[in-house]
N, CA and C atoms as an extended XYZ file, in Angstrom:
342
Properties=species:S:1:pos:R:3:atomname:S:1:resname:S:1:resid:I:1 pbc="F F F"
N        38.717      -16.260       38.917 N   UNK     1
C        38.330      -17.267       37.977 CA  UNK     1
C        39.039      -16.985       36.649 C   UNK     1
N        39.716      -17.945       36.143 N   UNK     2
C        40.414      -17.821       34.864 CA  UNK     2
C        39.659      -18.587       33.793 C   UNK     2
N        39.611      -17.969       32.623 N   UNK     3
C        38.963      -18.594       31.485 CA  UNK     3
C        39.963      -19.499       30.766 C   UNK     3
N        39.480      -20.531       30.125 N   UNK     4
C        40.405      -21.359       29.354 CA  UNK     4
C        41.082      -20.543       28.246 C   UNK     4
N        42.210      -21.024       27.787 N   UNK     5
C        43.021      -20.300       26.831 CA  UNK     5
C        42.296      -20.067       25.507 C   UNK     5
N        41.446      -20.947       25.036 N   UNK     6
C        40.765      -20.840       23.744 CA  UNK     6
C        39.463      -20.032       23.815 C   UNK     6
N        39.103      -19.486       24.963 N   UNK     7
C        37.851      -18.756       25.117 CA  UNK     7
C        37.908      -17.379       24.470 C   UNK     7
N        39.041      -16.700       24.559 N   UNK     8
C        39.150      -15.337       24.016 CA  UNK     8
C        38.881      -15.280       22.522 C   UNK     8
N        39.506      -16.119       21.673 N   UNK     9
C        39.189      -16.039       20.243 CA  UNK     9
C        37.730      -16.375       19.955 C   UNK     9
N        37.153      -17.296       20.709 N   UNK    10
C        35.755      -17.665       20.521 CA  UNK    10
C        34.846      -16.479       20.822 C   UNK    10
N        35.072      -15.789       21.936 N   UNK    11
C        34.250      -14.634       22.306 CA  UNK    11
C        34.435      -13.480       21.324 C   UNK    11
N        35.665      -13.263       20.855 N   UNK    12
C        35.927      -12.210       19.887 CA  UNK    12
C        35.217      -12.520       18.568 C   UNK    12
N        35.245      -13.751       18.119 N   UNK    13
C        34.551      -14.150       16.887 CA  UNK    13
C        33.043      -14.045       17.020 C   UNK    13
N        32.511      -14.427       18.175 N   UNK    14
C        31.074      -14.344       18.395 CA  UNK    14
C        30.604      -12.889       18.416 C   UNK    14
N        31.357      -12.021       19.072 N   UNK    15
C        31.005      -10.595       19.120 CA  UNK    15
C        31.075       -9.951       17.746 C   UNK    15
N        32.123      -10.257       16.987 N   UNK    16
C        32.276       -9.714       15.637 CA  UNK    16
C        31.160      -10.226       14.725 C   UNK    16
N        30.827      -11.504       14.839 N   UNK    17
C        29.756      -12.078       14.031 CA  UNK    17
C        28.406      -11.456       14.342 C   UNK    17
N        28.143      -11.199       15.613 N   UNK    18
C        26.876      -10.563       16.000 CA  UNK    18
C        26.790       -9.147       15.439 C   UNK    18
N        27.909       -8.415       15.471 N   UNK    19
C        27.932       -7.059       14.939 CA  UNK    19
C        27.701       -7.068       13.420 C   UNK    19
N        28.390       -7.942       12.708 N   UNK    20
C        28.248       -8.033       11.257 CA  UNK    20
C        26.825       -8.451       10.887 C   UNK    20
N        26.262       -9.389       11.626 N   UNK    21
C        24.895       -9.824       11.360 CA  UNK    21
C        23.900       -8.688       11.571 C   UNK    21
N        24.099       -7.879       12.609 N   UNK    22
C        23.208       -6.739       12.856 CA  UNK    22
C        23.299       -5.721       11.727 C   UNK    22
N        24.517       -5.438       11.265 N   UNK    23
C        24.692       -4.486       10.167 CA  UNK    23
C        24.025       -5.013        8.903 C   UNK    23
N        24.227       -6.281        8.586 N   UNK    24
C        23.600       -6.876        7.401 CA  UNK    24
C        22.079       -6.880        7.506 C   UNK    24
N        21.549       -7.174        8.673 N   UNK    25
C        20.097       -7.256        8.855 CA  UNK    25
C        19.433       -5.906        8.604 C   UNK    25
N        20.013       -4.843        9.135 N   UNK    26
C        19.399       -3.529        8.949 CA  UNK    26
C        19.626       -2.981        7.547 C   UNK    26
N        20.788       -3.255        6.953 N   UNK    27
C        21.063       -2.708        5.624 CA  UNK    27
C        20.280       -3.420        4.531 C   UNK    27
N        19.900       -4.669        4.725 N   UNK    28
C        19.147       -5.425        3.715 CA  UNK    28
C        17.658       -5.504        4.023 C   UNK    28
N        17.196       -4.706        4.974 N   UNK    29
C        15.779       -4.654        5.370 CA  UNK    29
C        15.247       -6.005        5.817 C   UNK    29
N        16.087       -6.760        6.516 N   UNK    30
C        15.636       -8.021        7.093 CA  UNK    30
C        14.855       -7.771        8.369 C   UNK    30
N        15.019       -6.599        8.945 N   UNK    31
C        14.335       -6.230       10.175 CA  UNK    31
C        13.164       -5.333        9.795 C   UNK    31
N        11.981       -5.685       10.220 N   UNK    32
C        10.786       -4.903        9.917 CA  UNK    32
C        10.553       -3.938       11.070 C   UNK    32
N        10.518       -2.670       10.729 N   UNK    33
C        10.269       -1.678       11.771 CA  UNK    33
C         8.766       -1.408       11.869 C   UNK    33
N         8.376       -0.745       12.919 N   UNK    34
C         6.955       -0.459       13.140 CA  UNK    34
C         6.421        0.498       12.077 C   UNK    34
N         7.229        1.447       11.637 N   UNK    35
C         6.764        2.400       10.622 CA  UNK    35
C         6.522        1.708        9.294 C   UNK    35
N         7.356        0.758        8.946 N   UNK    36
C         7.157        0.017        7.699 CA  UNK    36
C         5.853       -0.764        7.763 C   UNK    36
N         5.603       -1.397        8.871 N   UNK    37
C         4.387       -2.176        9.030 CA  UNK    37
C         3.153       -1.281        8.957 C   UNK    37
N         3.213       -0.110        9.563 N   UNK    38
C         2.070        0.800        9.532 CA  UNK    38
C         1.778        1.290        8.122 C   UNK    38
N         2.819        1.580        7.339 N   UNK    39
C         2.589        2.050        5.976 CA  UNK    39
C         2.030        0.932        5.095 C   UNK    39
N         2.457       -0.307        5.327 N   UNK    40
C         1.906       -1.427        4.564 CA  UNK    40
C         0.440       -1.659        4.915 C   UNK    40
N         0.085       -1.501        6.165 N   UNK    41
C        -1.315       -1.640        6.584 CA  UNK    41
C        -2.154       -0.523        5.971 C   UNK    41
N        -1.619        0.688        5.953 N   UNK    42
C        -2.327        1.830        5.343 CA  UNK    42
C        -2.555        1.580        3.858 C   UNK    42
N        -1.526        1.113        3.153 N   UNK    43
C        -1.663        0.827        1.717 CA  UNK    43
C        -2.685       -0.278        1.464 C   UNK    43
N        -2.664       -1.308        2.293 N   UNK    44
C        -3.614       -2.410        2.122 CA  UNK    44
C        -5.047       -1.936        2.367 C   UNK    44
N        -5.230       -1.077        3.359 N   UNK    45
C        -6.563       -0.555        3.660 CA  UNK    45
C        -7.083        0.309        2.516 C   UNK    45
N        -6.224        1.164        1.965 N   UNK    46
C        -6.622        2.017        0.845 CA  UNK    46
C        -6.920        1.181       -0.383 C   UNK    46
N        -6.084        0.180       -0.663 N   UNK    47
C        -6.319       -0.673       -1.830 CA  UNK    47
C        -7.609       -1.469       -1.708 C   UNK    47
N        -7.921       -1.921       -0.514 N   UNK    48
C        -9.173       -2.669       -0.325 CA  UNK    48
C       -10.378       -1.780       -0.557 C   UNK    48
N       -10.359       -0.571       -0.004 N   UNK    49
C       -11.471        0.351       -0.209 CA  UNK    49
C       -11.584        0.772       -1.676 C   UNK    49
N       -10.432        0.990       -2.323 N   UNK    50
C       -10.443        1.394       -3.727 CA  UNK    50
C       -10.949        0.270       -4.624 C   UNK    50
N       -10.639       -0.972       -4.281 N   UNK    51
C       -11.129       -2.100       -5.073 CA  UNK    51
C       -12.646       -2.198       -5.008 C   UNK    51
N       -13.196       -1.988       -3.834 N   UNK    52
C       -14.653       -2.013       -3.680 CA  UNK    52
C       -15.278       -0.864       -4.467 C   UNK    52
N       -14.679        0.301       -4.369 N   UNK    53
C       -15.169        1.469       -5.105 CA  UNK    53
C       -15.145        1.205       -6.610 C   UNK    53
N       -14.040        0.672       -7.099 N   UNK    54
C       -13.908        0.417       -8.538 CA  UNK    54
C       -14.900       -0.644       -9.006 C   UNK    54
N       -15.101       -1.674       -8.200 N   UNK    55
C       -16.056       -2.721       -8.579 CA  UNK    55
C       -17.470       -2.158       -8.663 C   UNK    55
N       -17.836       -1.324       -7.706 N   UNK    56
C       -19.171       -0.717       -7.733 CA  UNK    56
C       -19.329        0.212       -8.929 C   UNK    56
N       -18.288        0.986       -9.225 N   UNK    57
C       -18.355        1.919      -10.349 CA  UNK    57
C       -18.404        1.171      -11.682 C   UNK    57
N       -17.622        0.106      -11.827 N   UNK    58
C       -17.638       -0.680      -13.063 CA  UNK    58
C       -19.010       -1.311      -13.264 C   UNK    58
N       -19.592       -1.821      -12.195 N   UNK    59
C       -20.931       -2.404      -12.287 CA  UNK    59
C       -21.946       -1.348      -12.727 C   UNK    59
N       -21.829       -0.154      -12.186 N   UNK    60
C       -22.739        0.935      -12.554 CA  UNK    60
C       -22.557        1.320      -14.023 C   UNK    60
N       -21.311        1.416      -14.478 N   UNK    61
C       -21.048        1.816      -15.870 CA  UNK    61
C       -21.557        0.755      -16.836 C   UNK    61
N       -21.418       -0.502      -16.477 N   UNK    62
C       -21.892       -1.568      -17.359 CA  UNK    62
C       -23.407       -1.579      -17.474 C   UNK    62
N       -24.113       -1.110      -16.458 N   UNK    63
C       -25.577       -1.068      -16.491 CA  UNK    63
C       -26.107        0.157      -17.219 C   UNK    63
N       -25.241        1.163      -17.430 N   UNK    64
C       -25.677        2.390      -18.097 CA  UNK    64
C       -25.907        2.130      -19.579 C   UNK    64
N       -26.919        2.789      -20.135 N   UNK    65
C       -27.209        2.626      -21.557 CA  UNK    65
C       -26.170        3.355      -22.408 C   UNK    65
N       -25.796        4.549      -22.002 N   UNK    66
C       -24.822        5.345      -22.741 CA  UNK    66
C       -23.586        5.504      -21.864 C   UNK    66
N       -22.732        4.481      -21.827 N   UNK    67
C       -21.578        4.466      -20.934 CA  UNK    67
C       -20.472        5.367      -21.465 C   UNK    67
N       -19.881        6.178      -20.599 N   UNK    68
C       -18.776        7.041      -21.040 CA  UNK    68
C       -17.492        6.226      -21.210 C   UNK    68
N       -16.572        6.749      -22.005 N   UNK    69
C       -15.281        6.096      -22.206 CA  UNK    69
C       -14.364        6.518      -21.062 C   UNK    69
N       -13.911        5.558      -20.297 N   UNK    70
C       -13.067        5.857      -19.143 CA  UNK    70
C       -11.590        5.585      -19.391 C   UNK    70
N       -11.257        5.011      -20.531 N   UNK    71
C        -9.861        4.678      -20.825 CA  UNK    71
C        -9.109        5.912      -21.283 C   UNK    71
N        -7.818        5.945      -20.963 N   UNK    72
C        -6.948        6.995      -21.465 CA  UNK    72
C        -6.719        8.104      -20.470 C   UNK    72
N        -5.928        9.069      -20.916 N   UNK    73
C        -5.534       10.163      -20.037 CA  UNK    73
C        -6.035       11.514      -20.515 C   UNK    73
N        -7.047       11.507      -21.382 N   UNK    74
C        -7.644       12.766      -21.799 CA  UNK    74
C        -8.369       13.374      -20.608 C   UNK    74
N        -8.501       14.680      -20.632 N   UNK    75
C        -9.086       15.358      -19.477 CA  UNK    75
C       -10.537       14.953      -19.239 C   UNK    75
N       -11.278       14.672      -20.313 N   UNK    76
C       -12.679       14.279      -20.135 CA  UNK    76
C       -12.786       12.922      -19.442 C   UNK    76
N       -11.977       11.961      -19.897 N   UNK    77
C       -12.011       10.620      -19.298 CA  UNK    77
C       -11.533       10.680      -17.848 C   UNK    77
N       -10.519       11.476      -17.593 N   UNK    78
C       -10.006       11.602      -16.229 CA  UNK    78
C       -11.057       12.219      -15.309 C   UNK    78
N       -11.754       13.227      -15.802 N   UNK    79
C       -12.787       13.873      -14.989 CA  UNK    79
C       -13.934       12.917      -14.693 C   UNK    79
N       -14.327       12.112      -15.684 N   UNK    80
C       -15.412       11.143      -15.474 CA  UNK    80
C       -14.974       10.088      -14.458 C   UNK    80
N       -13.739        9.593      -14.582 N   UNK    81
C       -13.239        8.587      -13.629 CA  UNK    81
C       -13.206        9.137      -12.210 C   UNK    81
N       -12.719       10.365      -12.059 N   UNK    82
C       -12.663       10.964      -10.722 CA  UNK    82
C       -14.057       11.198      -10.157 C   UNK    82
N       -14.995       11.593      -11.016 N   UNK    83
C       -16.375       11.778      -10.561 CA  UNK    83
C       -16.997       10.468      -10.100 C   UNK    83
N       -16.778        9.405      -10.884 N   UNK    84
C       -17.286        8.095      -10.475 CA  UNK    84
C       -16.631        7.631       -9.179 C   UNK    84
N       -15.335        7.861       -9.068 N   UNK    85
C       -14.621        7.445       -7.852 CA  UNK    85
C       -15.157        8.186       -6.631 C   UNK    85
N       -15.445        9.473       -6.780 N   UNK    86
C       -15.996       10.239       -5.658 CA  UNK    86
C       -17.400        9.765       -5.308 C   UNK    86
N       -18.177        9.392       -6.322 N   UNK    87
C       -19.547        8.943       -6.076 CA  UNK    87
C       -19.598        7.580       -5.397 C   UNK    87
N       -18.684        6.681       -5.756 N   UNK    88
C       -18.777        5.309       -5.271 CA  UNK    88
C       -17.809        4.974       -4.144 C   UNK    88
N       -16.916        5.884       -3.791 N   UNK    89
C       -16.064        5.665       -2.625 CA  UNK    89
C       -16.879        5.916       -1.371 C   UNK    89
N       -16.697        5.083       -0.394 N   UNK    90
C       -17.486        5.168        0.832 CA  UNK    90
C       -16.676        5.833        1.932 C   UNK    90
N       -17.290        6.779        2.603 N   UNK    91
C       -16.654        7.405        3.757 CA  UNK    91
C       -16.774        6.471        4.953 C   UNK    91
N       -15.697        6.307        5.650 N   UNK    92
C       -15.712        5.446        6.823 CA  UNK    92
C       -16.460        6.126        7.958 C   UNK    92
N       -16.940        5.364        8.931 N   UNK    93
C       -17.635        5.972       10.070 CA  UNK    93
C       -16.734        6.984       10.778 C   UNK    93
N       -17.282        8.129       11.045 N   UNK    94
C       -16.540        9.189       11.705 CA  UNK    94
C       -15.925       10.178       10.726 C   UNK    94
N       -15.985        9.893        9.434 N   UNK    95
C       -15.446       10.798        8.420 CA  UNK    95
C       -16.600       11.349        7.587 C   UNK    95
N       -16.475       12.590        7.177 N   UNK    96
C       -17.551       13.205        6.397 CA  UNK    96
C       -17.462       12.863        4.921 C   UNK    96
N       -16.259       12.544        4.440 N   UNK    97
C       -16.070       12.187        3.038 CA  UNK    97
C       -14.975       11.136        2.920 C   UNK    97
N       -14.931       10.433        1.801 N   UNK    98
C       -13.898        9.399        1.639 CA  UNK    98
C       -12.502       10.017        1.557 C   UNK    98
N       -11.505        9.218        1.889 N   UNK    99
C       -10.126        9.695        1.849 CA  UNK    99
C        -9.716        9.982        0.409 C   UNK    99
N        -8.874       10.969        0.238 N   UNK   100
C        -8.431       11.326       -1.111 CA  UNK   100
C        -7.587       10.217       -1.728 C   UNK   100
N        -6.839        9.483       -0.907 N   UNK   101
C        -6.044        8.373       -1.416 CA  UNK   101
C        -6.912        7.268       -1.985 C   UNK   101
N        -8.049        7.034       -1.351 N   UNK   102
C        -8.983        6.011       -1.833 CA  UNK   102
C        -9.590        6.455       -3.160 C   UNK   102
N        -9.947        7.716       -3.267 N   UNK   103
C       -10.565        8.230       -4.492 CA  UNK   103
C        -9.576        8.154       -5.652 C   UNK   103
N        -8.330        8.567       -5.426 N   UNK   104
C        -7.358        8.528       -6.524 CA  UNK   104
C        -6.994        7.098       -6.904 C   UNK   104
N        -6.896        6.196       -5.926 N   UNK   105
C        -6.616        4.788       -6.243 CA  UNK   105
C        -7.780        4.163       -6.998 C   UNK   105
N        -8.996        4.525       -6.634 N   UNK   106
C       -10.180        4.014       -7.328 CA  UNK   106
C       -10.200        4.515       -8.767 C   UNK   106
N        -9.877        5.783       -8.979 N   UNK   107
C        -9.847        6.336      -10.335 CA  UNK   107
C        -8.783        5.636      -11.181 C   UNK   107
N        -7.642        5.322      -10.597 N   UNK   108
C        -6.600        4.600      -11.324 CA  UNK   108
C        -7.065        3.203      -11.684 C   UNK   108
N        -7.767        2.555      -10.763 N   UNK   109
C        -8.276        1.208      -11.041 CA  UNK   109
C        -9.335        1.244      -12.133 C   UNK   109
N       -10.121        2.298      -12.186 N   UNK   110
C       -11.126        2.422      -13.244 CA  UNK   110
C       -10.466        2.563      -14.613 C   UNK   110
N        -9.336        3.211      -14.672 N   UNK   111
C        -8.611        3.331      -15.929 CA  UNK   111
C        -8.074        1.982      -16.379 C   UNK   111
N        -7.705        1.148      -15.427 N   UNK   112
C        -7.177       -0.175      -15.734 CA  UNK   112
C        -8.270       -1.179      -16.039 C   UNK   112
N        -9.372       -1.131      -15.281 N   UNK   113
C       -10.392       -2.178      -15.340 CA  UNK   113
C       -11.260       -2.127      -16.588 C   UNK   113
N       -11.494       -0.971      -17.117 N   UNK   114
C       -12.425       -0.877      -18.245 CA  UNK   114
C       -11.722       -0.842      -19.570 C   UNK   114
C-alpha cells in the first residue's frame, strides 16, 4: 500500500505539533497532576477548618469583658493568638488533637480578623 505524495509532510507536521503542544502543556502547568490536586485539597481543608476556628475565637473574644489585644507581632499577642487557636481548633475524628497547620492558619487569621 502506497501513501499519497502529500501525506508525509502532513504526518511530519502533525507529529511535530503534538510534541510541541505536549512540551508547552507541561512547561506552562496546563496539565494538572495528581500531586497538585492533592495539595490543593489539603490547603482547602486546612483553610476551612482554620476559618471555623477563627470565627469561633473572634466570637469568644468579642463576648469577653476584658478582651486581649491580638493585633501585631509582639510575643504576648502571638502567644494569646496561638492559645486561642489551640482552644478553638477542633480535632477531627480519629485524631487526639487538631493539626498544627490548622492551628497556625487559625492564629494567622486571628491576627488579620481583629
